[in-house]
mmCIF file of the N, C-alpha and C atoms, coordinates in Angstrom:
data_MODEL
# 
_entry.id   MODEL 
# 
loop_
_atom_site.group_PDB 
_atom_site.id 
_atom_site.type_symbol 
_atom_site.label_atom_id 
_atom_site.label_alt_id 
_atom_site.label_comp_id 
_atom_site.label_asym_id 
_atom_site.label_entity_id 
_atom_site.label_seq_id 
_atom_site.pdbx_PDB_ins_code 
_atom_site.Cartn_x 
_atom_site.Cartn_y 
_atom_site.Cartn_z 
_atom_site.occupancy 
_atom_site.B_iso_or_equiv 
_atom_site.pdbx_formal_charge 
_atom_site.auth_seq_id 
_atom_site.auth_comp_id 
_atom_site.auth_asym_id 
_atom_site.auth_atom_id 
_atom_site.pdbx_PDB_model_num 
ATOM 1   N N  . MET A 1 1  ? 4.778   -36.270 -35.050 1.00 0.00 ? 1  MET A N  1 
ATOM 2   C CA . MET A 1 1  ? 4.831   -36.228 -33.610 1.00 0.00 ? 1  MET A CA 1 
ATOM 3   C C  . MET A 1 1  ? 3.741   -35.308 -33.074 1.00 0.00 ? 1  MET A C  1 
ATOM 4   N N  . GLY A 1 2  ? 3.086   -35.718 -32.023 1.00 0.00 ? 2  GLY A N  1 
ATOM 5   C CA . GLY A 1 2  ? 2.024   -34.910 -31.436 1.00 0.00 ? 2  GLY A CA 1 
ATOM 6   C C  . GLY A 1 2  ? 2.573   -33.845 -30.496 1.00 0.00 ? 2  GLY A C  1 
ATOM 7   N N  . GLN A 1 3  ? 1.734   -32.874 -30.186 1.00 0.00 ? 3  GLN A N  1 
ATOM 8   C CA . GLN A 1 3  ? 2.143   -31.809 -29.261 1.00 0.00 ? 3  GLN A CA 1 
ATOM 9   C C  . GLN A 1 3  ? 2.113   -32.318 -27.824 1.00 0.00 ? 3  GLN A C  1 
ATOM 10  N N  . VAL A 1 4  ? 3.037   -31.825 -27.025 1.00 0.00 ? 4  VAL A N  1 
ATOM 11  C CA . VAL A 1 4  ? 3.097   -32.195 -25.615 1.00 0.00 ? 4  VAL A CA 1 
ATOM 12  C C  . VAL A 1 4  ? 2.405   -31.101 -24.813 1.00 0.00 ? 4  VAL A C  1 
ATOM 13  N N  . GLU A 1 5  ? 1.476   -31.495 -23.976 1.00 0.00 ? 5  GLU A N  1 
ATOM 14  C CA . GLU A 1 5  ? 0.741   -30.525 -23.157 1.00 0.00 ? 5  GLU A CA 1 
ATOM 15  C C  . GLU A 1 5  ? 1.471   -30.334 -21.830 1.00 0.00 ? 5  GLU A C  1 
ATOM 16  N N  . ASN A 1 6  ? 1.691   -29.091 -21.455 1.00 0.00 ? 6  ASN A N  1 
ATOM 17  C CA . ASN A 1 6  ? 2.342   -28.792 -20.186 1.00 0.00 ? 6  ASN A CA 1 
ATOM 18  C C  . ASN A 1 6  ? 1.260   -28.554 -19.143 1.00 0.00 ? 6  ASN A C  1 
ATOM 19  N N  . ARG A 1 7  ? 1.065   -29.512 -18.261 1.00 0.00 ? 7  ARG A N  1 
ATOM 20  C CA . ARG A 1 7  ? -0.014  -29.414 -17.276 1.00 0.00 ? 7  ARG A CA 1 
ATOM 21  C C  . ARG A 1 7  ? 0.413   -28.673 -16.018 1.00 0.00 ? 7  ARG A C  1 
ATOM 22  N N  . ASN A 1 8  ? 1.682   -28.354 -15.882 1.00 0.00 ? 8  ASN A N  1 
ATOM 23  C CA . ASN A 1 8  ? 2.165   -27.655 -14.692 1.00 0.00 ? 8  ASN A CA 1 
ATOM 24  C C  . ASN A 1 8  ? 1.998   -26.142 -14.789 1.00 0.00 ? 8  ASN A C  1 
ATOM 25  N N  . ARG A 1 9  ? 1.788   -25.622 -15.974 1.00 0.00 ? 9  ARG A N  1 
ATOM 26  C CA . ARG A 1 9  ? 1.626   -24.171 -16.131 1.00 0.00 ? 9  ARG A CA 1 
ATOM 27  C C  . ARG A 1 9  ? 0.241   -23.752 -15.706 1.00 0.00 ? 9  ARG A C  1 
ATOM 28  N N  . GLU A 1 10 ? 0.177   -22.644 -14.960 1.00 0.00 ? 10 GLU A N  1 
ATOM 29  C CA . GLU A 1 10 ? -1.126  -22.124 -14.556 1.00 0.00 ? 10 GLU A CA 1 
ATOM 30  C C  . GLU A 1 10 ? -1.705  -21.289 -15.692 1.00 0.00 ? 10 GLU A C  1 
ATOM 31  N N  . PRO A 1 11 ? -3.007  -21.225 -15.818 1.00 0.00 ? 11 PRO A N  1 
ATOM 32  C CA . PRO A 1 11 ? -3.617  -20.404 -16.868 1.00 0.00 ? 11 PRO A CA 1 
ATOM 33  C C  . PRO A 1 11 ? -3.258  -18.935 -16.685 1.00 0.00 ? 11 PRO A C  1 
ATOM 34  N N  . GLU A 1 12 ? -3.121  -18.214 -17.802 1.00 0.00 ? 12 GLU A N  1 
ATOM 35  C CA . GLU A 1 12 ? -2.753  -16.796 -17.739 1.00 0.00 ? 12 GLU A CA 1 
ATOM 36  C C  . GLU A 1 12 ? -3.741  -15.983 -16.924 1.00 0.00 ? 12 GLU A C  1 
ATOM 37  N N  . ALA A 1 13 ? -5.026  -16.269 -17.008 1.00 0.00 ? 13 ALA A N  1 
ATOM 38  C CA . ALA A 1 13 ? -6.034  -15.497 -16.272 1.00 0.00 ? 13 ALA A CA 1 
ATOM 39  C C  . ALA A 1 13 ? -5.792  -15.579 -14.771 1.00 0.00 ? 13 ALA A C  1 
ATOM 40  N N  . GLU A 1 14 ? -5.423  -16.751 -14.267 1.00 0.00 ? 14 GLU A N  1 
ATOM 41  C CA . GLU A 1 14 ? -5.152  -16.892 -12.830 1.00 0.00 ? 14 GLU A CA 1 
ATOM 42  C C  . GLU A 1 14 ? -3.898  -16.137 -12.433 1.00 0.00 ? 14 GLU A C  1 
ATOM 43  N N  . ARG A 1 15 ? -2.867  -16.201 -13.266 1.00 0.00 ? 15 ARG A N  1 
ATOM 44  C CA . ARG A 1 15 ? -1.618  -15.499 -12.975 1.00 0.00 ? 15 ARG A CA 1 
ATOM 45  C C  . ARG A 1 15 ? -1.855  -13.994 -12.999 1.00 0.00 ? 15 ARG A C  1 
ATOM 46  N N  . ASP A 1 16 ? -2.599  -13.484 -13.981 1.00 0.00 ? 16 ASP A N  1 
ATOM 47  C CA . ASP A 1 16 ? -2.882  -12.051 -14.083 1.00 0.00 ? 16 ASP A CA 1 
ATOM 48  C C  . ASP A 1 16 ? -3.731  -11.571 -12.921 1.00 0.00 ? 16 ASP A C  1 
ATOM 49  N N  . ALA A 1 17 ? -4.684  -12.365 -12.463 1.00 0.00 ? 17 ALA A N  1 
ATOM 50  C CA . ALA A 1 17 ? -5.538  -11.964 -11.343 1.00 0.00 ? 17 ALA A CA 1 
ATOM 51  C C  . ALA A 1 17 ? -4.709  -11.819 -10.077 1.00 0.00 ? 17 ALA A C  1 
ATOM 52  N N  . ARG A 1 18 ? -3.732  -12.675 -9.889  1.00 0.00 ? 18 ARG A N  1 
ATOM 53  C CA . ARG A 1 18 ? -2.888  -12.584 -8.702  1.00 0.00 ? 18 ARG A CA 1 
ATOM 54  C C  . ARG A 1 18 ? -1.994  -11.350 -8.771  1.00 0.00 ? 18 ARG A C  1 
ATOM 55  N N  . MET A 1 19 ? -1.522  -11.004 -9.942  1.00 0.00 ? 19 MET A N  1 
ATOM 56  C CA . MET A 1 19 ? -0.645  -9.850  -10.104 1.00 0.00 ? 19 MET A CA 1 
ATOM 57  C C  . MET A 1 19 ? -1.408  -8.537  -10.034 1.00 0.00 ? 19 MET A C  1 
ATOM 58  N N  . ALA A 1 20 ? -2.711  -8.563  -10.223 1.00 0.00 ? 20 ALA A N  1 
ATOM 59  C CA . ALA A 1 20 ? -3.497  -7.331  -10.229 1.00 0.00 ? 20 ALA A CA 1 
ATOM 60  C C  . ALA A 1 20 ? -3.498  -6.644  -8.875  1.00 0.00 ? 20 ALA A C  1 
ATOM 61  N N  . ALA A 1 21 ? -3.127  -7.343  -7.813  1.00 0.00 ? 21 ALA A N  1 
ATOM 62  C CA . ALA A 1 21 ? -3.113  -6.744  -6.483  1.00 0.00 ? 21 ALA A CA 1 
ATOM 63  C C  . ALA A 1 21 ? -1.957  -5.760  -6.309  1.00 0.00 ? 21 ALA A C  1 
ATOM 64  N N  . MET A 1 22 ? -0.987  -5.788  -7.202  1.00 0.00 ? 22 MET A N  1 
ATOM 65  C CA . MET A 1 22 ? 0.137   -4.863  -7.090  1.00 0.00 ? 22 MET A CA 1 
ATOM 66  C C  . MET A 1 22 ? -0.341  -3.438  -7.332  1.00 0.00 ? 22 MET A C  1 
ATOM 67  N N  . LYS A 1 23 ? 0.155   -2.505  -6.525  1.00 0.00 ? 23 LYS A N  1 
ATOM 68  C CA . LYS A 1 23 ? -0.276  -1.117  -6.645  1.00 0.00 ? 23 LYS A CA 1 
ATOM 69  C C  . LYS A 1 23 ? 0.690   -0.360  -7.548  1.00 0.00 ? 23 LYS A C  1 
ATOM 70  N N  . PRO A 1 24 ? 0.162   0.576   -8.333  1.00 0.00 ? 24 PRO A N  1 
ATOM 71  C CA . PRO A 1 24 ? 1.059   1.365   -9.175  1.00 0.00 ? 24 PRO A CA 1 
ATOM 72  C C  . PRO A 1 24 ? 1.945   2.268   -8.321  1.00 0.00 ? 24 PRO A C  1 
ATOM 73  N N  . ARG A 1 25 ? 3.102   2.574   -8.831  1.00 0.00 ? 25 ARG A N  1 
ATOM 74  C CA . ARG A 1 25 ? 4.024   3.466   -8.129  1.00 0.00 ? 25 ARG A CA 1 
ATOM 75  C C  . ARG A 1 25 ? 3.432   4.865   -8.095  1.00 0.00 ? 25 ARG A C  1 
ATOM 76  N N  . THR A 1 26 ? 3.509   5.525   -6.944  1.00 0.00 ? 26 THR A N  1 
ATOM 77  C CA . THR A 1 26 ? 2.949   6.874   -6.837  1.00 0.00 ? 26 THR A CA 1 
ATOM 78  C C  . THR A 1 26 ? 3.997   7.888   -7.252  1.00 0.00 ? 26 THR A C  1 
ATOM 79  N N  . GLY A 1 27 ? 3.567   8.947   -7.886  1.00 0.00 ? 27 GLY A N  1 
ATOM 80  C CA . GLY A 1 27 ? 4.470   10.007  -8.303  1.00 0.00 ? 27 GLY A CA 1 
ATOM 81  C C  . GLY A 1 27 ? 4.616   11.055  -7.225  1.00 0.00 ? 27 GLY A C  1 
ATOM 82  N N  . ASP A 1 28 ? 5.285   12.141  -7.579  1.00 0.00 ? 28 ASP A N  1 
ATOM 83  C CA . ASP A 1 28 ? 5.427   13.256  -6.648  1.00 0.00 ? 28 ASP A CA 1 
ATOM 84  C C  . ASP A 1 28 ? 4.071   13.901  -6.431  1.00 0.00 ? 28 ASP A C  1 
ATOM 85  N N  . GLY A 1 29 ? 3.921   14.595  -5.342  1.00 0.00 ? 29 GLY A N  1 
ATOM 86  C CA . GLY A 1 29 ? 2.667   15.283  -5.075  1.00 0.00 ? 29 GLY A CA 1 
ATOM 87  C C  . GLY A 1 29 ? 2.669   15.857  -3.674  1.00 0.00 ? 29 GLY A C  1 
ATOM 88  N N  . PRO A 1 30 ? 1.587   16.506  -3.308  1.00 0.00 ? 30 PRO A N  1 
ATOM 89  C CA . PRO A 1 30 ? 1.500   17.120  -1.985  1.00 0.00 ? 30 PRO A CA 1 
ATOM 90  C C  . PRO A 1 30 ? 1.255   16.070  -0.895  1.00 0.00 ? 30 PRO A C  1 
ATOM 91  N N  . LEU A 1 31 ? 1.387   16.491  0.357   1.00 0.00 ? 31 LEU A N  1 
ATOM 92  C CA . LEU A 1 31 ? 1.018   15.633  1.476   1.00 0.00 ? 31 LEU A CA 1 
ATOM 93  C C  . LEU A 1 31 ? -0.470  15.367  1.364   1.00 0.00 ? 31 LEU A C  1 
ATOM 94  N N  . GLU A 1 32 ? -0.856  14.112  1.419   1.00 0.00 ? 32 GLU A N  1 
ATOM 95  C CA . GLU A 1 32 ? -2.267  13.729  1.293   1.00 0.00 ? 32 GLU A CA 1 
ATOM 96  C C  . GLU A 1 32 ? -2.614  12.723  2.367   1.00 0.00 ? 32 GLU A C  1 
ATOM 97  N N  . VAL A 1 33 ? -3.810  12.833  2.911   1.00 0.00 ? 33 VAL A N  1 
ATOM 98  C CA . VAL A 1 33 ? -4.341  11.816  3.812   1.00 0.00 ? 33 VAL A CA 1 
ATOM 99  C C  . VAL A 1 33 ? -5.772  11.551  3.371   1.00 0.00 ? 33 VAL A C  1 
ATOM 100 N N  . THR A 1 34 ? -6.076  10.303  3.034   1.00 0.00 ? 34 THR A N  1 
ATOM 101 C CA . THR A 1 34 ? -7.417  9.950   2.575   1.00 0.00 ? 34 THR A CA 1 
ATOM 102 C C  . THR A 1 34 ? -7.892  8.690   3.286   1.00 0.00 ? 34 THR A C  1 
ATOM 103 N N  . LYS A 1 35 ? -9.208  8.562   3.393   1.00 0.00 ? 35 LYS A N  1 
ATOM 104 C CA . LYS A 1 35 ? -9.801  7.345   3.948   1.00 0.00 ? 35 LYS A CA 1 
ATOM 105 C C  . LYS A 1 35 ? -10.099 6.430   2.768   1.00 0.00 ? 35 LYS A C  1 
ATOM 106 N N  . GLU A 1 36 ? -9.528  5.251   2.790   1.00 0.00 ? 36 GLU A N  1 
ATOM 107 C CA . GLU A 1 36 ? -9.728  4.281   1.714   1.00 0.00 ? 36 GLU A CA 1 
ATOM 108 C C  . GLU A 1 36 ? -10.159 2.968   2.340   1.00 0.00 ? 36 GLU A C  1 
ATOM 109 N N  . GLY A 1 37 ? -11.404 2.607   2.118   1.00 0.00 ? 37 GLY A N  1 
ATOM 110 C CA . GLY A 1 37 ? -11.929 1.391   2.737   1.00 0.00 ? 37 GLY A CA 1 
ATOM 111 C C  . GLY A 1 37 ? -11.986 1.567   4.244   1.00 0.00 ? 37 GLY A C  1 
ATOM 112 N N  . ARG A 1 38 ? -11.414 0.612   4.969   1.00 0.00 ? 38 ARG A N  1 
ATOM 113 C CA . ARG A 1 38 ? -11.408 0.696   6.436   1.00 0.00 ? 38 ARG A CA 1 
ATOM 114 C C  . ARG A 1 38 ? -10.150 1.363   6.967   1.00 0.00 ? 38 ARG A C  1 
ATOM 115 N N  . GLY A 1 39 ? -9.201  1.686   6.097   1.00 0.00 ? 39 GLY A N  1 
ATOM 116 C CA . GLY A 1 39 ? -7.937  2.272   6.532   1.00 0.00 ? 39 GLY A CA 1 
ATOM 117 C C  . GLY A 1 39 ? -7.799  3.727   6.140   1.00 0.00 ? 39 GLY A C  1 
ATOM 118 N N  . ILE A 1 40 ? -6.757  4.349   6.646   1.00 0.00 ? 40 ILE A N  1 
ATOM 119 C CA . ILE A 1 40 ? -6.408  5.730   6.326   1.00 0.00 ? 40 ILE A CA 1 
ATOM 120 C C  . ILE A 1 40 ? -5.062  5.661   5.617   1.00 0.00 ? 40 ILE A C  1 
ATOM 121 N N  . VAL A 1 41 ? -4.962  6.289   4.442   1.00 0.00 ? 41 VAL A N  1 
ATOM 122 C CA . VAL A 1 41 ? -3.733  6.249   3.659   1.00 0.00 ? 41 VAL A CA 1 
ATOM 123 C C  . VAL A 1 41 ? -3.100  7.631   3.673   1.00 0.00 ? 41 VAL A C  1 
ATOM 124 N N  . MET A 1 42 ? -1.831  7.675   4.077   1.00 0.00 ? 42 MET A N  1 
ATOM 125 C CA . MET A 1 42 ? -1.078  8.928   4.134   1.00 0.00 ? 42 MET A CA 1 
ATOM 126 C C  . MET A 1 42 ? 0.030   8.859   3.087   1.00 0.00 ? 42 MET A C  1 
ATOM 127 N N  . ARG A 1 43 ? 0.125   9.896   2.258   1.00 0.00 ? 43 ARG A N  1 
ATOM 128 C CA . ARG A 1 43 ? 1.166   9.978   1.230   1.00 0.00 ? 43 ARG A CA 1 
ATOM 129 C C  . ARG A 1 43 ? 2.023   11.200  1.531   1.00 0.00 ? 43 ARG A C  1 
ATOM 130 N N  . VAL A 1 44 ? 3.290   10.961  1.847   1.00 0.00 ? 44 VAL A N  1 
ATOM 131 C CA . VAL A 1 44 ? 4.209   12.024  2.258   1.00 0.00 ? 44 VAL A CA 1 
ATOM 132 C C  . VAL A 1 44 ? 5.258   12.209  1.168   1.00 0.00 ? 44 VAL A C  1 
ATOM 133 N N  . PRO A 1 45 ? 5.380   13.439  0.603   1.00 0.00 ? 45 PRO A N  1 
ATOM 134 C CA . PRO A 1 45 ? 6.407   13.665  -0.417  1.00 0.00 ? 45 PRO A CA 1 
ATOM 135 C C  . PRO A 1 45 ? 7.816   13.526  0.180   1.00 0.00 ? 45 PRO A C  1 
ATOM 136 N N  . LEU A 1 46 ? 8.734   12.972  -0.595  1.00 0.00 ? 46 LEU A N  1 
ATOM 137 C CA . LEU A 1 46 ? 10.108  12.759  -0.141  1.00 0.00 ? 46 LEU A CA 1 
ATOM 138 C C  . LEU A 1 46 ? 11.075  13.639  -0.914  1.00 0.00 ? 46 LEU A C  1 
ATOM 139 N N  . GLU A 1 47 ? 12.155  14.042  -0.254  1.00 0.00 ? 47 GLU A N  1 
ATOM 140 C CA . GLU A 1 47 ? 13.208  14.771  -0.959  1.00 0.00 ? 47 GLU A CA 1 
ATOM 141 C C  . GLU A 1 47 ? 13.803  13.831  -1.997  1.00 0.00 ? 47 GLU A C  1 
ATOM 142 N N  . GLY A 1 48 ? 14.052  14.332  -3.170  1.00 0.00 ? 48 GLY A N  1 
ATOM 143 C CA . GLY A 1 48 ? 14.590  13.498  -4.229  1.00 0.00 ? 48 GLY A CA 1 
ATOM 144 C C  . GLY A 1 48 ? 13.518  12.849  -5.086  1.00 0.00 ? 48 GLY A C  1 
ATOM 145 N N  . GLY A 1 49 ? 12.254  13.085  -4.758  1.00 0.00 ? 49 GLY A N  1 
ATOM 146 C CA . GLY A 1 49 ? 11.155  12.567  -5.564  1.00 0.00 ? 49 GLY A CA 1 
ATOM 147 C C  . GLY A 1 49 ? 10.452  11.383  -4.940  1.00 0.00 ? 49 GLY A C  1 
ATOM 148 N N  . GLY A 1 50 ? 9.264   11.149  -5.410  1.00 0.00 ? 50 GLY A N  1 
ATOM 149 C CA . GLY A 1 50 ? 8.449   10.053  -4.910  1.00 0.00 ? 50 GLY A CA 1 
ATOM 150 C C  . GLY A 1 50 ? 7.730   10.414  -3.627  1.00 0.00 ? 50 GLY A C  1 
ATOM 151 N N  . ARG A 1 51 ? 6.935   9.491   -3.153  1.00 0.00 ? 51 ARG A N  1 
ATOM 152 C CA . ARG A 1 51 ? 6.201   9.699   -1.910  1.00 0.00 ? 51 ARG A CA 1 
ATOM 153 C C  . ARG A 1 51 ? 6.239   8.429   -1.079  1.00 0.00 ? 51 ARG A C  1 
ATOM 154 N N  . LEU A 1 52 ? 6.268   8.605   0.231   1.00 0.00 ? 52 LEU A N  1 
ATOM 155 C CA . LEU A 1 52 ? 6.139   7.502   1.170   1.00 0.00 ? 52 LEU A CA 1 
ATOM 156 C C  . LEU A 1 52 ? 4.652   7.279   1.370   1.00 0.00 ? 52 LEU A C  1 
ATOM 157 N N  . VAL A 1 53 ? 4.179   6.063   1.154   1.00 0.00 ? 53 VAL A N  1 
ATOM 158 C CA . VAL A 1 53 ? 2.757   5.754   1.298   1.00 0.00 ? 53 VAL A CA 1 
ATOM 159 C C  . VAL A 1 53 ? 2.601   4.810   2.483   1.00 0.00 ? 53 VAL A C  1 
ATOM 160 N N  . VAL A 1 54 ? 1.786   5.233   3.471   1.00 0.00 ? 54 VAL A N  1 
ATOM 161 C CA . VAL A 1 54 ? 1.589   4.461   4.695   1.00 0.00 ? 54 VAL A CA 1 
ATOM 162 C C  . VAL A 1 54 ? 0.099   4.278   4.922   1.00 0.00 ? 54 VAL A C  1 
ATOM 163 N N  . GLU A 1 55 ? -0.327  3.044   5.194   1.00 0.00 ? 55 GLU A N  1 
ATOM 164 C CA . GLU A 1 55 ? -1.720  2.782   5.539   1.00 0.00 ? 55 GLU A CA 1 
ATOM 165 C C  . GLU A 1 55 ? -1.808  2.612   7.048   1.00 0.00 ? 55 GLU A C  1 
ATOM 166 N N  . LEU A 1 56 ? -2.738  3.341   7.676   1.00 0.00 ? 56 LEU A N  1 
ATOM 167 C CA . LEU A 1 56 ? -2.894  3.353   9.125   1.00 0.00 ? 56 LEU A CA 1 
ATOM 168 C C  . LEU A 1 56 ? -4.312  2.990   9.515   1.00 0.00 ? 56 LEU A C  1 
ATOM 169 N N  . SER A 1 57 ? -4.455  2.423   10.701  1.00 0.00 ? 57 SER A N  1 
ATOM 170 C CA . SER A 1 57 ? -5.793  2.252   11.275  1.00 0.00 ? 57 SER A CA 1 
ATOM 171 C C  . SER A 1 57 ? -6.183  3.584   11.914  1.00 0.00 ? 57 SER A C  1 
ATOM 172 N N  . ALA A 1 58 ? -7.433  3.724   12.316  1.00 0.00 ? 58 ALA A N  1 
ATOM 173 C CA . ALA A 1 58 ? -7.890  4.958   12.969  1.00 0.00 ? 58 ALA A CA 1 
ATOM 174 C C  . ALA A 1 58 ? -7.113  5.191   14.266  1.00 0.00 ? 58 ALA A C  1 
ATOM 175 N N  . ASP A 1 59 ? -6.859  4.145   15.033  1.00 0.00 ? 59 ASP A N  1 
ATOM 176 C CA . ASP A 1 59 ? -6.100  4.277   16.285  1.00 0.00 ? 59 ASP A CA 1 
ATOM 177 C C  . ASP A 1 59 ? -4.664  4.725   16.022  1.00 0.00 ? 59 ASP A C  1 
ATOM 178 N N  . GLU A 1 60 ? -4.043  4.157   14.998  1.00 0.00 ? 60 GLU A N  1 
ATOM 179 C CA . GLU A 1 60 ? -2.672  4.546   14.657  1.00 0.00 ? 60 GLU A CA 1 
ATOM 180 C C  . GLU A 1 60 ? -2.612  5.993   14.188  1.00 0.00 ? 60 GLU A C  1 
ATOM 181 N N  . ALA A 1 61 ? -3.594  6.418   13.401  1.00 0.00 ? 61 ALA A N  1 
ATOM 182 C CA . ALA A 1 61 ? -3.630  7.800   12.921  1.00 0.00 ? 61 ALA A CA 1 
ATOM 183 C C  . ALA A 1 61 ? -3.808  8.766   14.090  1.00 0.00 ? 61 ALA A C  1 
ATOM 184 N N  . SER A 1 62 ? -4.650  8.412   15.040  1.00 0.00 ? 62 SER A N  1 
ATOM 185 C CA . SER A 1 62 ? -4.865  9.249   16.219  1.00 0.00 ? 62 SER A CA 1 
ATOM 186 C C  . SER A 1 62 ? -3.581  9.360   17.041  1.00 0.00 ? 62 SER A C  1 
ATOM 187 N N  . ALA A 1 63 ? -2.895  8.245   17.241  1.00 0.00 ? 63 ALA A N  1 
ATOM 188 C CA . ALA A 1 63 ? -1.635  8.248   17.990  1.00 0.00 ? 63 ALA A CA 1 
ATOM 189 C C  . ALA A 1 63 ? -0.574  9.075   17.266  1.00 0.00 ? 63 ALA A C  1 
ATOM 190 N N  . LEU A 1 64 ? -0.521  8.975   15.946  1.00 0.00 ? 64 LEU A N  1 
ATOM 191 C CA . LEU A 1 64 ? 0.422   9.772   15.162  1.00 0.00 ? 64 LEU A CA 1 
ATOM 192 C C  . LEU A 1 64 ? 0.109   11.253  15.307  1.00 0.00 ? 64 LEU A C  1 
ATOM 193 N N  . GLY A 1 65 ? -1.182  11.613  15.236  1.00 0.00 ? 65 GLY A N  1 
ATOM 194 C CA . GLY A 1 65 ? -1.587  13.011  15.411  1.00 0.00 ? 65 GLY A CA 1 
ATOM 195 C C  . GLY A 1 65 ? -1.173  13.550  16.768  1.00 0.00 ? 65 GLY A C  1 
ATOM 196 N N  . ASP A 1 66 ? -1.383  12.767  17.822  1.00 0.00 ? 66 ASP A N  1 
ATOM 197 C CA . ASP A 1 66 ? -0.984  13.186  19.174  1.00 0.00 ? 66 ASP A CA 1 
ATOM 198 C C  . ASP A 1 66 ? 0.530   13.368  19.268  1.00 0.00 ? 66 ASP A C  1 
ATOM 199 N N  . ALA A 1 67 ? 1.285   12.434  18.697  1.00 0.00 ? 67 ALA A N  1 
ATOM 200 C CA . ALA A 1 67 ? 2.747   12.515  18.740  1.00 0.00 ? 67 ALA A CA 1 
ATOM 201 C C  . ALA A 1 67 ? 3.246   13.753  17.997  1.00 0.00 ? 67 ALA A C  1 
ATOM 202 N N  . LEU A 1 68 ? 2.643   14.060  16.854  1.00 0.00 ? 68 LEU A N  1 
ATOM 203 C CA . LEU A 1 68 ? 3.046   15.247  16.090  1.00 0.00 ? 68 LEU A CA 1 
ATOM 204 C C  . LEU A 1 68 ? 2.693   16.529  16.838  1.00 0.00 ? 68 LEU A C  1 
ATOM 205 N N  . LYS A 1 69 ? 1.529   16.560  17.474  1.00 0.00 ? 69 LYS A N  1 
ATOM 206 C CA . LYS A 1 69 ? 1.135   17.745  18.253  1.00 0.00 ? 69 LYS A CA 1 
ATOM 207 C C  . LYS A 1 69 ? 2.115   17.999  19.389  1.00 0.00 ? 69 LYS A C  1 
ATOM 208 N N  . ASN A 1 70 ? 2.582   16.948  20.048  1.00 0.00 ? 70 ASN A N  1 
ATOM 209 C CA . ASN A 1 70 ? 3.546   17.100  21.144  1.00 0.00 ? 70 ASN A CA 1 
ATOM 210 C C  . ASN A 1 70 ? 4.873   17.673  20.663  1.00 0.00 ? 70 ASN A C  1 
ATOM 211 N N  . VAL A 1 71 ? 5.277   17.331  19.467  1.00 0.00 ? 71 VAL A N  1 
ATOM 212 C CA . VAL A 1 71 ? 6.546   17.817  18.925  1.00 0.00 ? 71 VAL A CA 1 
ATOM 213 C C  . VAL A 1 71 ? 6.417   19.253  18.426  1.00 0.00 ? 71 VAL A C  1 
ATOM 214 N N  . VAL A 1 72 ? 5.302   19.582  17.808  1.00 0.00 ? 72 VAL A N  1 
ATOM 215 C CA . VAL A 1 72 ? 5.111   20.897  17.194  1.00 0.00 ? 72 VAL A CA 1 
ATOM 216 C C  . VAL A 1 72 ? 4.795   21.966  18.236  1.00 0.00 ? 72 VAL A C  1 
ATOM 217 N N  . SER A 1 73 ? 4.020   21.652  19.264  1.00 0.00 ? 73 SER A N  1 
ATOM 218 C CA . SER A 1 73 ? 3.601   22.680  20.226  1.00 0.00 ? 73 SER A CA 1 
ATOM 219 C C  . SER A 1 73 ? 4.605   22.928  21.322  1.00 0.00 ? 73 SER A C  1 
# 
């Protein structure tokens, strides 16, 4: 008997390339804000471990800064 070819399966290289977009889980660490590409990434440490990671536009970051200044001052 000959082998049956499964034509519905996608090649592994295509499947792996699609999965490569997943980001690794971030560990604990200090509050960080960095510019990455066209966005601003903020990493906020959480009680109980881990960090909240938020990507913001420049306008959103400015609005967040203004809102925080109003609360703190």
